C-alpha positions as CSV (number, residue, x, y, z in Angstrom):
1,X,-5.0,-8.1,-62.5
2,X,-7.7,-6.7,-60.6
3,X,-9.9,-10.3,-61.2
4,X,-7.3,-12.2,-59.7
5,X,-7.2,-10.1,-57.3
6,X,-10.8,-10.0,-56.5
7,X,-11.2,-13.6,-56.6
8,X,-8.2,-14.0,-54.3
9,X,-10.2,-11.7,-51.9
10,X,-13.6,-13.4,-52.2
11,X,-11.7,-16.7,-50.9
12,X,-10.0,-15.5,-48.2
13,X,-13.1,-14.1,-47.0
14,X,-14.9,-17.5,-47.2
15,X,-12.4,-19.0,-45.4
16,X,-12.4,-16.5,-42.7
17,X,-16.3,-16.8,-42.6
18,X,-16.1,-20.5,-42.6
19,X,-13.3,-20.6,-40.0
20,X,-15.6,-18.6,-37.8
21,X,-19.1,-20.0,-38.2
22,X,-19.9,-22.3,-35.0
23,X,-19.9,-26.4,-35.7
24,X,-22.5,-28.3,-34.6
25,X,-22.2,-32.3,-33.5
26,X,-24.9,-33.9,-35.0
27,X,-23.8,-37.3,-32.3
28,X,-24.7,-34.7,-29.5
29,X,-27.9,-33.4,-31.1
30,X,-30.9,-34.6,-28.9
31,X,-34.5,-34.2,-27.7
32,X,-33.7,-33.9,-24.2
33,X,-35.7,-34.0,-21.4
34,X,-34.5,-33.6,-17.7
35,X,-36.3,-34.9,-14.8
36,X,-35.7,-33.5,-11.1
37,X,-37.0,-34.4,-8.1
38,X,-36.5,-31.5,-5.7
39,X,-37.9,-32.8,-1.9
40,X,-37.2,-33.3,1.5
41,X,-36.3,-37.2,0.9
42,X,-33.8,-36.6,-1.5
43,X,-30.2,-35.4,-1.8
44,X,-29.9,-31.8,-3.2
45,X,-28.7,-32.9,-6.8
46,X,-26.3,-31.0,-8.3
47,X,-28.0,-31.0,-12.1
48,X,-25.6,-29.7,-14.8
49,X,-27.6,-26.9,-16.1
50,X,-25.4,-24.6,-17.7
51,X,-23.6,-27.9,-19.4
52,X,-26.4,-29.2,-21.0
53,X,-28.0,-25.7,-22.2
54,X,-24.7,-25.2,-23.8
55,X,-24.3,-28.3,-25.6
56,X,-28.1,-28.6,-26.5
57,X,-27.9,-25.0,-27.8
58,X,-24.6,-25.5,-29.8
59,X,-25.6,-28.7,-31.3
60,X,-29.3,-27.7,-32.5
61,X,-30.5,-30.1,-29.7
62,X,-33.4,-29.0,-27.2
63,X,-34.7,-29.6,-23.6
64,X,-36.8,-28.9,-21.0
65,X,-37.1,-30.0,-17.4
66,X,-40.2,-31.9,-15.3
67,X,-40.1,-31.4,-11.5
68,X,-41.4,-34.5,-9.8
69,X,-44.0,-33.9,-6.8
70,X,-47.5,-34.9,-6.4
71,X,-48.6,-33.7,-9.7
72,X,-45.5,-33.4,-11.8
73,X,-45.4,-30.9,-14.6
74,X,-43.2,-29.4,-17.3
75,X,-41.0,-26.0,-15.8
76,X,-42.6,-23.3,-16.9
77,X,-41.5,-19.7,-17.7
78,X,-44.2,-16.9,-16.1
79,X,-44.2,-13.2,-16.6
80,X,-46.1,-11.6,-13.4
81,X,-47.9,-9.2,-15.8
82,X,-48.3,-11.6,-19.1
83,X,-48.8,-15.0,-17.6
84,X,-47.2,-18.2,-19.3
85,X,-44.4,-17.0,-21.8
86,X,-42.7,-20.5,-22.5
87,X,-41.4,-23.6,-21.0
88,X,-38.0,-23.8,-19.3
89,X,-35.1,-24.1,-22.1
90,X,-37.4,-24.6,-24.8
91,X,-36.5,-23.3,-28.5
92,X,-38.8,-23.0,-31.1
93,X,-37.9,-23.2,-35.1
94,X,-37.3,-18.9,-34.8
95,X,-35.0,-19.4,-32.5
96,X,-33.0,-22.2,-33.9
97,X,-33.3,-19.7,-37.5
98,X,-31.7,-16.8,-35.5
99,X,-28.9,-19.4,-34.0
100,X,-28.3,-20.4,-37.3
101,X,-28.4,-16.9,-38.5
102,X,-25.6,-15.5,-35.9
103,X,-23.4,-18.3,-36.3
104,X,-20.9,-16.6,-39.2
105,X,-19.3,-14.9,-35.8
106,X,-18.5,-17.1,-32.8
107,X,-17.8,-14.2,-30.7
108,X,-21.1,-12.3,-31.6
109,X,-23.0,-15.5,-31.5
110,X,-21.7,-16.5,-28.1
111,X,-22.6,-13.0,-26.8
112,X,-26.2,-12.4,-28.3
113,X,-27.2,-15.8,-28.8
114,X,-25.7,-18.4,-26.3
115,X,-25.0,-16.4,-23.2
116,X,-28.4,-14.9,-22.6
117,X,-29.9,-18.1,-23.4
118,X,-27.7,-20.1,-20.6
119,X,-28.2,-17.7,-18.2
120,X,-32.1,-17.1,-18.3
121,X,-32.4,-21.2,-18.2
122,X,-30.2,-21.5,-15.0
123,X,-32.1,-18.6,-13.3
124,X,-35.3,-19.9,-14.1
125,X,-34.2,-23.5,-12.7
126,X,-33.0,-22.5,-9.9
127,X,-35.8,-20.5,-9.0
128,X,-38.5,-22.9,-9.0
129,X,-39.8,-25.2,-6.5
130,X,-42.4,-28.0,-6.5
131,X,-45.6,-26.8,-5.7
132,X,-47.3,-30.1,-4.4
133,X,-45.9,-32.4,-1.2
134,X,-45.6,-36.2,-2.1
135,X,-43.9,-37.6,-5.4
136,X,-45.0,-39.4,-8.2
137,X,-42.1,-40.4,-10.5
138,X,-44.1,-42.6,-12.7
139,X,-46.4,-39.5,-13.8
140,X,-43.2,-37.4,-13.9
141,X,-42.0,-40.0,-16.4
142,X,-45.3,-39.9,-18.2
143,X,-45.1,-35.9,-18.7
144,X,-41.5,-36.2,-20.3
145,X,-42.6,-38.7,-22.6
146,X,-45.4,-36.6,-23.9
147,X,-42.7,-33.6,-23.6
148,X,-40.1,-35.6,-25.8
149,X,-42.6,-34.9,-29.1
150,X,-42.8,-31.1,-28.4
151,X,-39.1,-30.6,-27.9
152,X,-37.8,-32.5,-30.9
153,X,-40.7,-30.9,-33.8
154,X,-38.3,-27.5,-34.2
155,X,-34.9,-29.2,-34.0
156,X,-36.6,-31.4,-37.4
157,X,-38.9,-29.3,-38.5
158,X,-36.4,-25.9,-38.1
159,X,-34.3,-27.2,-41.4
160,X,-31.0,-26.3,-39.9
161,X,-29.7,-29.9,-39.8
162,X,-28.2,-31.2,-43.1
163,X,-30.6,-33.5,-45.5
164,X,-31.0,-36.7,-43.5
165,X,-29.3,-35.6,-40.0
166,X,-32.7,-35.3,-38.6
167,X,-33.0,-39.2,-38.8
168,X,-30.0,-39.1,-35.8
169,X,-31.4,-36.9,-33.4
170,X,-31.9,-38.6,-30.2
171,X,-34.6,-38.8,-27.7
172,X,-32.9,-38.8,-24.4
173,X,-35.1,-38.7,-20.6
174,X,-32.2,-38.0,-17.8
175,X,-33.8,-38.7,-14.2
176,X,-32.1,-37.4,-11.1
177,X,-34.4,-38.6,-8.4
178,X,-34.2,-41.0,-6.0
179,X,-37.2,-43.3,-7.4
180,X,-38.9,-43.7,-4.0
181,X,-42.1,-43.0,-5.0
182,X,-45.0,-41.7,-2.5
183,X,-47.9,-41.3,-4.6
184,X,-49.7,-42.4,-8.0
185,X,-49.5,-46.1,-9.6
186,X,-46.2,-46.9,-7.7
187,X,-46.4,-45.8,-4.6
188,X,-44.1,-47.3,-1.9
189,X,-46.7,-46.1,0.9
190,X,-48.5,-49.1,-0.7
191,X,-48.4,-52.8,0.9
192,X,-47.9,-54.5,-2.2
193,X,-45.4,-52.6,-3.3
194,X,-43.2,-52.6,0.0
195,X,-43.2,-56.3,-0.1
196,X,-41.3,-55.8,-3.6
197,X,-39.1,-53.3,-2.1
198,X,-38.1,-54.9,1.4
199,X,-38.5,-58.2,0.4
200,X,-35.7,-61.0,-0.9
201,X,-34.2,-60.1,-4.1
202,X,-36.3,-59.5,-6.9
203,X,-33.4,-60.5,-9.1
204,X,-32.8,-64.3,-7.5
205,X,-36.2,-65.0,-6.3
206,X,-39.3,-66.3,-8.5
207,X,-42.1,-65.7,-5.8
208,X,-40.8,-62.0,-5.8
209,X,-40.3,-61.8,-9.9
210,X,-44.0,-63.0,-10.6
211,X,-45.5,-60.5,-7.8
212,X,-43.8,-57.6,-9.9
213,X,-45.1,-59.2,-13.1
214,X,-48.3,-59.0,-12.2
215,X,-48.0,-55.4,-11.3
216,X,-46.4,-54.5,-14.1
217,X,-49.3,-56.5,-16.3
218,X,-51.8,-54.8,-14.6
219,X,-50.2,-51.6,-15.1
220,X,-50.1,-52.3,-19.0
221,X,-53.5,-53.5,-19.0
222,X,-54.3,-50.1,-17.3
223,X,-52.4,-48.3,-19.8
224,X,-50.6,-46.6,-17.0
225,X,-47.1,-47.0,-18.8
226,X,-45.7,-44.2,-21.3
227,X,-44.4,-45.1,-24.9
228,X,-40.9,-45.3,-24.3
229,X,-39.9,-46.6,-27.4
230,X,-36.9,-45.5,-29.0
231,X,-36.1,-43.6,-25.7
232,X,-32.9,-43.6,-24.1
233,X,-33.1,-43.6,-20.4
234,X,-30.2,-42.4,-18.0
235,X,-31.1,-42.2,-14.0
236,X,-28.7,-40.7,-11.4
237,X,-29.0,-41.4,-7.6
238,X,-31.4,-44.3,-7.4
239,X,-32.2,-44.6,-3.7
240,X,-30.2,-41.4,-2.9
241,X,-32.1,-40.6,0.0
242,X,-31.6,-37.9,2.5
243,X,-33.1,-37.1,5.9
244,X,-35.7,-37.1,7.5
245,X,-35.7,-40.4,5.0
246,X,-33.7,-43.1,6.6
247,X,-31.3,-44.6,4.2
248,X,-32.0,-47.9,2.3
249,X,-30.2,-51.0,2.5
250,X,-28.1,-52.1,-0.8
251,X,-30.7,-54.5,-1.2
252,X,-33.6,-52.2,-1.0
253,X,-31.8,-49.8,-3.7
254,X,-30.6,-53.0,-5.7
255,X,-34.9,-54.1,-5.6
256,X,-35.5,-50.3,-6.1
257,X,-33.5,-50.2,-9.5
258,X,-34.8,-53.9,-10.7
259,X,-38.8,-52.8,-10.1
260,X,-38.0,-49.0,-12.0
261,X,-35.9,-51.2,-15.2
262,X,-38.7,-53.6,-15.3
263,X,-40.9,-50.7,-15.8
264,X,-39.0,-49.0,-18.4
265,X,-38.5,-51.9,-20.4
266,X,-42.3,-53.2,-20.0
267,X,-42.8,-49.2,-21.7
268,X,-40.6,-50.3,-24.6
269,X,-37.3,-49.0,-23.5
270,X,-34.2,-51.5,-24.8
271,X,-32.0,-53.4,-21.7
272,X,-28.9,-51.3,-23.5
273,X,-30.6,-48.0,-23.7
274,X,-31.1,-47.8,-19.6
275,X,-28.7,-46.9,-17.4
276,X,-28.2,-46.5,-13.9
277,X,-25.7,-44.0,-12.6
278,X,-24.2,-43.5,-9.2
279,X,-24.1,-40.0,-7.4
280,X,-21.7,-38.9,-5.1
281,X,-23.7,-36.3,-3.5
282,X,-23.6,-35.4,0.2
283,X,-26.6,-34.7,2.2
284,X,-27.2,-30.5,2.5
285,X,-29.4,-28.1,3.7
286,X,-32.0,-27.6,0.9
287,X,-33.7,-24.1,0.0
288,X,-37.0,-25.4,-1.2
289,X,-39.8,-27.3,0.5
290,X,-41.5,-30.0,-0.4
291,X,-42.5,-32.2,2.8
292,X,-42.5,-35.2,1.4
293,X,-43.8,-38.5,3.3
294,X,-41.7,-40.2,5.0
295,X,-41.6,-44.3,4.1
296,X,-41.2,-46.5,7.3
297,X,-38.4,-49.1,6.6
298,X,-39.0,-52.5,8.0
299,X,-36.8,-53.2,11.3
300,X,-35.4,-56.5,10.3
301,X,-34.2,-56.8,7.0
302,X,-35.0,-59.6,5.6
303,X,-32.2,-61.9,4.2
304,X,-32.0,-64.1,1.0
305,X,-32.0,-67.8,1.3
306,X,-32.7,-70.6,-1.0
307,X,-35.6,-72.3,-2.1
308,X,-35.1,-75.6,-1.4
309,X,-33.9,-77.1,1.9
310,X,-30.8,-76.9,3.5
311,X,-30.6,-80.4,3.4
312,X,-31.0,-80.8,-0.4
313,X,-29.0,-79.9,-3.0
314,X,-30.1,-79.0,-7.1
315,X,-29.9,-81.9,-8.9
316,X,-26.0,-80.2,-10.2
317,X,-24.7,-79.8,-6.6
318,X,-25.5,-76.6,-6.2
319,X,-26.0,-75.7,-2.6
320,X,-26.5,-71.7,-2.6
321,X,-26.0,-69.1,-5.0
322,X,-24.7,-65.7,-3.0
323,X,-25.6,-62.3,-4.9
324,X,-23.5,-59.7,-3.1
325,X,-23.0,-56.3,-4.7
326,X,-19.5,-55.4,-4.7
327,X,-17.4,-52.3,-5.4
328,X,-16.5,-51.8,-9.2
329,X,-13.4,-54.0,-9.7
330,X,-12.9,-54.9,-6.2
331,X,-13.8,-57.4,-3.5
332,X,-15.0,-55.0,-1.1
333,X,-18.8,-55.3,-0.7
334,X,-20.9,-52.2,-1.5
335,X,-23.4,-52.6,1.5
336,X,-21.5,-54.7,4.4
337,X,-24.9,-54.4,6.5
338,X,-26.8,-56.3,3.5
339,X,-23.7,-58.4,3.0
340,X,-23.5,-59.2,6.7
341,X,-26.7,-60.9,6.7
342,X,-26.9,-62.7,3.7
343,X,-23.4,-64.1,4.7
344,X,-24.8,-64.9,8.5
345,X,-27.7,-67.2,6.6
346,X,-25.6,-68.6,4.4
347,X,-23.3,-69.8,6.9
348,X,-25.9,-70.9,8.8
349,X,-27.3,-73.0,6.1
350,X,-24.0,-74.3,4.8
351,X,-23.4,-75.8,8.7
352,X,-26.8,-77.5,8.9
353,X,-26.3,-78.8,5.4
354,X,-22.7,-80.0,6.4
355,X,-23.9,-81.6,9.9
356,X,-25.9,-83.4,7.8
357,X,-23.7,-85.0,4.9
358,X,-20.3,-84.0,6.2
359,X,-19.4,-83.3,2.1
360,X,-16.7,-81.0,1.1
361,X,-17.6,-77.5,-0.9
362,X,-16.2,-75.3,-3.1
363,X,-17.0,-71.6,-3.7
364,X,-16.8,-70.5,-6.9
365,X,-16.4,-67.1,-8.1
366,X,-17.7,-65.2,-11.4
367,X,-17.9,-61.5,-12.6
368,X,-19.8,-59.7,-15.6
369,X,-18.1,-59.0,-18.8
370,X,-17.9,-54.9,-17.5
371,X,-15.4,-56.2,-14.9
372,X,-13.0,-57.2,-17.2
373,X,-14.2,-61.1,-17.0
374,X,-10.8,-61.0,-14.7
375,X,-10.2,-64.6,-13.0
376,X,-8.1,-63.0,-10.5
377,X,-10.4,-60.6,-8.9
378,X,-13.6,-63.5,-9.0
379,X,-10.8,-65.5,-7.2
380,X,-10.3,-62.8,-4.8
381,X,-13.8,-62.0,-4.1
382,X,-14.7,-65.6,-3.9
383,X,-11.8,-66.1,-1.6
384,X,-13.4,-63.5,0.4
385,X,-16.8,-64.9,0.7
386,X,-15.1,-68.1,1.8
387,X,-13.0,-66.6,4.8
388,X,-16.2,-64.8,6.3
389,X,-18.3,-67.9,6.4
390,X,-15.5,-69.7,8.3
391,X,-15.4,-66.5,10.7
392,X,-19.1,-67.3,11.0
393,X,-18.3,-70.4,12.3
394,X,-18.2,-72.7,9.1
395,X,-15.7,-75.5,8.9
396,X,-12.8,-74.3,6.7
397,X,-11.4,-77.6,5.8
398,X,-14.5,-78.4,4.2
399,X,-14.1,-75.3,1.9
400,X,-12.3,-74.3,-0.9
401,X,-12.5,-71.7,-3.8
402,X,-11.9,-70.9,-7.1
403,X,-12.9,-67.8,-9.9
404,X,-13.6,-68.5,-13.1
405,X,-14.1,-64.7,-14.6
406,X,-16.0,-64.1,-17.4
407,X,-16.5,-67.8,-18.4
408,X,-18.8,-68.4,-21.3
409,X,-19.9,-71.6,-21.0
410,X,-18.8,-74.5,-22.9
411,X,-21.1,-77.4,-21.6
412,X,-24.2,-78.0,-20.4
413,X,-23.5,-76.3,-17.4
414,X,-24.1,-72.8,-17.3
415,X,-21.9,-70.1,-15.3
416,X,-22.2,-67.0,-17.1
417,X,-24.9,-65.4,-19.0
418,X,-24.3,-62.9,-22.1
419,X,-24.5,-59.9,-20.5
420,X,-24.2,-57.6,-23.5
421,X,-26.2,-56.7,-26.5
422,X,-25.8,-56.9,-30.5
423,X,-23.7,-53.6,-30.1
424,X,-21.7,-55.2,-27.3
425,X,-23.2,-52.6,-24.7
426,X,-23.3,-53.9,-21.2
427,X,-26.7,-54.8,-20.0
428,X,-26.6,-53.8,-16.1
429,X,-29.3,-55.7,-15.0
430,X,-27.9,-59.2,-16.5
431,X,-24.3,-58.3,-15.3
432,X,-25.2,-58.5,-12.1
433,X,-26.9,-61.9,-12.4
434,X,-23.2,-62.8,-13.2
435,X,-21.4,-60.9,-10.0
436,X,-22.1,-64.1,-8.3
437,X,-20.4,-66.9,-5.6
438,X,-21.4,-70.1,-5.8
439,X,-21.5,-72.6,-2.9
440,X,-21.5,-75.9,-4.5
441,X,-20.7,-79.3,-3.2
442,X,-17.4,-80.3,-4.6
443,X,-18.3,-83.7,-5.8
444,X,-21.4,-82.9,-8.0
445,X,-21.4,-82.4,-11.9
446,X,-21.0,-78.4,-11.2
447,X,-18.4,-78.5,-8.9
448,X,-16.3,-81.0,-10.7
449,X,-17.0,-79.0,-13.9
450,X,-15.6,-75.7,-12.2
451,X,-12.6,-77.1,-11.0
452,X,-11.8,-78.5,-14.6
453,X,-12.4,-75.4,-16.0
454,X,-10.0,-73.5,-13.1
455,X,-7.4,-75.8,-13.7
456,X,-7.6,-75.5,-17.9
457,X,-7.3,-71.3,-17.3
458,X,-4.5,-71.9,-14.9
459,X,-3.0,-73.9,-17.6
């Protein structure tokens, strides 16, 4: 009887012990480096330091921070008497082993291990300031890449993960930065980089694409790019500048994103592993100083136009393709100023074309797969562009519109490209190519194809 009671007590004890043990989620385990821009030309980013520390430490992940200035470096912890005593947020093998030892009691673990770690990380992060004016974003990414192996090693070598799980540890670089670098290899004080930033839409303009490709090839030849193979990049606040830096136009932000996405892919990052995130941060009084040079913006923003003469169409009947950024799942322009400039240019081109040819034109809207492939949304956007062109003087009797949504072409005429990878993840740079309004000669092969598809969709 005593033996049975003893066995029962042991079973209950093991059950209670296992119930109290702090569990980890291997899908959230990562070696993570966070790059932070803290300077005059940037909004004051709201960095989720505590959340990152809790999530990382609970799931045996590891984190480090890199601050962006003219000479980016890993945030380090210094003691007045001892000097350098470690990297802010970093856990070595002994930290992981001690954490494992204390996890039998969730309350004890939180009190003795988790809370002190989070509080210390937050305190050190808040106190850290840039020590060099200007910003070198590419160098910050290089520093982050070199630090990744350092933060990854103790996760895999400590033995706290189950067998085989070390292969599932992700490598991530999270960036909170405007991208408007003012020093280093990618320096927007330089004329060549300004020409790319302030010029026509790089995504559409072949001359711009060629210039960017040449710049990146030069960087590759000079071994100036980091090795980012198998690294996930999440970038917040691209172009989110603050006074004294003047606000960038929507086209400038678009070009800035394209430039950095191209640099990242040339460094080995897969398209699906690059995520550009908007932020909703109001300008605020900053409690740090880093007197970054203000990039002088051009007084006149260049507008986009086709390379062909407006008196000629392409072989398929396309007169122009207008790529205007819309707010997600609406027909609201993302940047009214840039949209108005592009529409004015297109209206002038169209009036010259119609004046010489007197032909009817059709506006065809397409969307990305992220927009749900909505036919209705593509129609609304095409209609809005048509109405705005009429308001700018284009003869409305010569215009009509249709929407094709996200249409996978079933003929030689292509409307939308595949904007997803093999895992069905959206590739944003390709999705943007699908958010278009085409202006087409209604009687051309492409114009007839659009009408035929629209009829089939509405049957």
